[in-house]
C-alpha positions as CSV (number, residue, x, y, z in Angstrom):
1,M,-36.8,14.6,-54.6
2,T,-37.2,17.9,-56.3
3,D,-34.3,20.2,-57.3
4,K,-35.3,22.6,-54.6
5,E,-35.5,19.9,-51.9
6,L,-32.1,18.7,-52.9
7,K,-30.6,22.3,-52.7
8,D,-32.3,22.7,-49.3
9,L,-30.8,19.4,-48.1
10,V,-27.3,20.4,-49.3
11,A,-27.7,23.8,-47.7
12,S,-28.8,22.3,-44.3
13,L,-25.9,19.8,-44.5
14,A,-23.5,22.7,-45.0
15,L,-25.0,24.5,-42.0
16,D,-24.8,21.3,-39.9
17,R,-21.1,20.8,-40.9
18,K,-20.4,24.5,-40.0
19,A,-22.1,24.0,-36.6
20,W,-20.3,20.8,-36.0
21,A,-17.0,22.5,-36.8
22,E,-17.8,25.3,-34.3
23,D,-18.8,22.7,-31.7
24,R,-15.6,20.8,-32.3
25,K,-13.5,24.0,-31.8
26,K,-15.4,24.7,-28.5
27,L,-14.8,21.1,-27.4
28,D,-11.1,21.2,-28.3
29,A,-10.7,24.5,-26.3
30,L,-12.6,22.9,-23.3
31,H,-10.3,19.9,-23.5
32,E,-7.2,22.0,-23.6
33,K,-8.5,24.0,-20.6
34,T,-9.2,20.8,-18.7
35,E,-5.8,19.4,-19.5
36,R,-4.1,22.6,-18.1
37,S,-6.3,22.4,-15.0
38,M,-5.3,18.8,-14.5
39,E,-1.7,19.6,-14.9
40,D,-2.1,22.4,-12.3
41,L,-3.8,20.1,-9.9
42,I,-1.1,17.4,-10.3
43,K,1.5,20.1,-9.6
44,T,-0.3,21.3,-6.6
45,V,-0.7,17.7,-5.2
46,K,3.0,17.1,-5.7
47,D,3.9,20.4,-4.0
48,V,1.6,19.6,-1.0
49,T,3.1,16.1,-0.8
50,K,6.6,17.5,-0.9
51,R,5.8,19.9,1.9
52,M,4.3,17.1,4.0
53,D,7.5,15.1,3.5
54,D,9.6,18.2,4.3
55,F,7.8,18.5,7.6
56,G,8.1,14.8,8.2
57,L,4.3,14.2,8.3
58,S,4.5,10.9,6.3
59,D,7.4,9.7,8.5
60,N,5.4,10.7,11.6
61,A,2.4,8.6,10.6
62,G,4.6,5.6,10.0
63,H,6.6,6.2,13.2
64,H,3.3,6.5,15.2
65,A,2.1,3.1,13.8
66,E,5.4,1.4,14.6
67,Q,5.5,2.8,18.1
68,F,1.9,1.7,18.8
69,F,2.3,-1.9,17.5
70,Q,5.8,-2.4,19.1
71,S,4.4,-1.3,22.5
72,A,1.3,-3.5,22.1
73,F,3.4,-6.6,21.2
74,R,6.0,-5.9,23.8
75,E,3.2,-6.0,26.4
76,K,1.3,-8.9,24.9
77,L,4.2,-11.2,23.6
78,K,1.6,-13.2,21.6
79,F,0.9,-13.6,17.9
80,G,-1.9,-15.8,16.8
81,H,-2.0,-18.6,19.3
82,V,1.8,-18.7,19.9
83,K,3.3,-17.2,23.1
84,Y,6.7,-15.5,22.8
85,D,9.5,-14.7,25.3
86,E,10.9,-11.6,23.7
87,M,10.1,-8.7,21.4
88,I,12.8,-7.0,19.2
89,G,12.0,-3.8,17.5
90,N,13.5,-2.9,14.1
91,L,15.7,-6.0,13.5
92,R,17.9,-4.8,10.7
93,Y,20.5,-6.2,8.3
94,K,22.5,-3.8,6.1
95,D,25.5,-4.3,3.9
96,G,26.8,-2.4,0.8
97,K,24.3,-4.1,-1.5
98,D,21.2,-5.0,0.5
99,E,19.2,-3.9,3.4
100,I,16.2,-5.4,5.2
101,E,14.4,-4.5,8.4
102,F,11.5,-6.0,10.3
103,D,9.6,-3.7,12.6
104,V,8.4,-6.2,15.2
105,V,10.1,-9.5,15.8
106,L,8.8,-11.9,18.4
107,L,11.0,-14.8,19.6
108,N,10.7,-18.0,21.6
109,G,12.8,-21.1,21.6
110,N,11.6,-22.4,18.2
111,S,9.5,-19.9,16.4
112,I,9.7,-16.3,15.3
113,A,7.1,-13.8,14.2
114,L,8.1,-11.3,11.6
115,I,5.7,-8.3,11.6
116,E,5.8,-5.4,9.3
117,V,4.1,-2.2,10.3
118,K,2.7,0.3,7.8
119,N,0.2,3.1,8.2
120,R,-1.5,1.8,5.2
121,I,-0.6,-1.4,3.4
122,H,-0.4,-1.7,-0.4
123,P,-1.3,-5.0,-2.1
124,S,2.1,-5.4,-3.8
125,F,3.7,-5.3,-0.3
126,V,1.9,-8.5,0.7
127,N,3.3,-10.4,-2.3
128,D,6.8,-9.0,-1.7
129,F,6.7,-9.9,2.0
130,A,5.7,-13.5,1.4
131,E,7.8,-14.1,-1.6
132,N,11.0,-12.1,-1.2
133,R,11.4,-10.7,2.3
134,I,11.1,-14.1,4.0
135,K,13.9,-15.4,1.7
136,K,16.1,-12.4,2.6
137,F,15.4,-13.0,6.3
138,R,16.5,-16.6,6.0
139,K,19.6,-15.5,4.0
140,Y,20.7,-12.7,6.3
141,F,19.7,-14.1,9.7
142,P,21.1,-17.6,9.6
143,R,21.0,-17.9,13.4
144,F,17.2,-18.3,13.1
145,K,17.4,-21.0,10.3
146,N,15.7,-23.7,12.5
147,Y,12.9,-21.4,13.7
148,T,9.4,-21.7,12.3
149,A,8.5,-18.2,11.0
150,Y,5.1,-16.6,11.0
151,L,4.4,-13.4,9.1
152,G,2.1,-10.6,10.1
153,I,1.2,-7.2,8.7
154,A,0.1,-4.5,11.1
155,G,-1.6,-1.3,10.2
156,F,-4.4,1.1,10.9
157,S,-6.4,0.4,7.7
158,F,-6.5,-2.4,5.1
159,S,-8.2,-2.7,1.7
160,D,-10.2,-5.8,0.8
161,E,-7.5,-6.7,-1.7
162,V,-4.8,-6.6,1.0
163,V,-6.8,-8.8,3.3
164,A,-7.5,-11.3,0.5
165,R,-3.8,-11.5,-0.5
166,A,-2.6,-11.8,3.1
167,S,-5.1,-14.6,3.7
168,A,-4.0,-16.5,0.6
169,Y,-0.4,-16.3,1.9
170,G,-1.2,-17.2,5.5
171,I,-0.1,-13.8,6.7
172,G,-1.8,-12.5,9.8
173,I,-3.6,-9.1,9.6
174,I,-3.0,-7.1,12.8
175,G,-5.2,-4.1,13.5
176,Q,-5.7,-1.8,16.4
177,K,-8.3,-2.8,19.0
178,G,-8.5,-0.1,21.7
179,D,-5.1,0.1,23.2
180,S,-4.2,-3.4,22.1
181,V,-4.0,-5.4,18.9
182,E,-6.2,-7.9,17.1
183,V,-4.8,-10.6,14.8
184,K,-7.0,-12.0,12.0
185,G,-6.5,-14.8,9.6
186,K,-5.1,-18.3,9.6
187,L,-1.3,-18.2,9.9
188,K,0.9,-20.3,7.7
189,A,4.2,-21.6,9.1
190,Y,7.1,-20.6,6.9
191,V,9.8,-23.2,7.5
């Protein structure tokens, strides 16, 4: 390599380094602008969510789901292949430390169906229902200690993960079918 070629190479590297530094400044500025835009978007979403809550829209959707499924089970009195004599809506226990509520409870002489209603079910709720809520039910409602319990989750939409988890726990998936309900899954008896 000649002296001139070496000087040209060093000069081009200096130009490349200068161009890289300019590009880096532009990228940093773009990143900063994107971060501010994301922060603004998050703030806007939080504001809209708060307004929805202020107007009761989230509660209304949940209330609508509860009303629909309670009416359907009150009329049908059947869960899985078990026939029931009575439907209780919103069975609740509350003391100073703990509280638990079941949206739909179906009873006959020896079995009970505990059905939770959500507008949209989250996967973590399935685990909590099968692992914790059934234990609380047994603790706070001892009059049903000899009843075989069946669990169900009712909602208007379910993710594949929710369906898979519910199936693994033997929890029935209850969805809307016209003006009635449809139960899917093999139910497990919780004794």
